N, C-alpha and C positions, 0 to 999 in steps of 0.2 A: 785454876791451878796450872793447867797445861800451858797457858800463856807465860807464866813465870818460869816454868821449866824450860821452855824454848829460849827465853831471853835471860836466863839466870846469870850468865857471865856479864851482861851489860846493865842489868837492872840495879838502880841505886835508890837510896832513900834520903830525904832531908826532913828533919822535924823542926818546926818553928813554934815559938811561944806566942806569936801574934800575927795578925793579918798583914800588918805593915812590913814586918821582916820577910814574910813569905812573898809579898808583892815585890819588894826590893830585890830579893834573890831571883825571882822569875824574870824580872826586867833585865837584870845584869847577866843572865844566862840564856840568851835566846837560842843557842845551838843545842840546848837540851831538849829531847823529845819527851814531853810530859805525858805519862801514861794514865795517871790518876791523881786526884787531890782528895784527901779525906779531911774533914773538919769535925773535931770533937767539940760540940757546943758547950759541954759542961766544964771543960778545962781550957777552952780556947786554943788548943793545940792544932796545928795544921801539918799534915803529913803529905809530902809531895813524893810520888813515885815516878821516877824518870829513867830514861835510857840515855847514856852519854854517847853522842854520835861521833 
């Protein structure tokens, strides 16, 4: 939690419905600093937590 408190102004989220969309977004946004990727296997949702540089 402390990490998110420190970067609260810069942390952003993207939620994707499938891996293809997430990969496409990641490839088209190379200047984003990805902090974490969470995958929910039961819903196939992908959450990307990133910091906009």
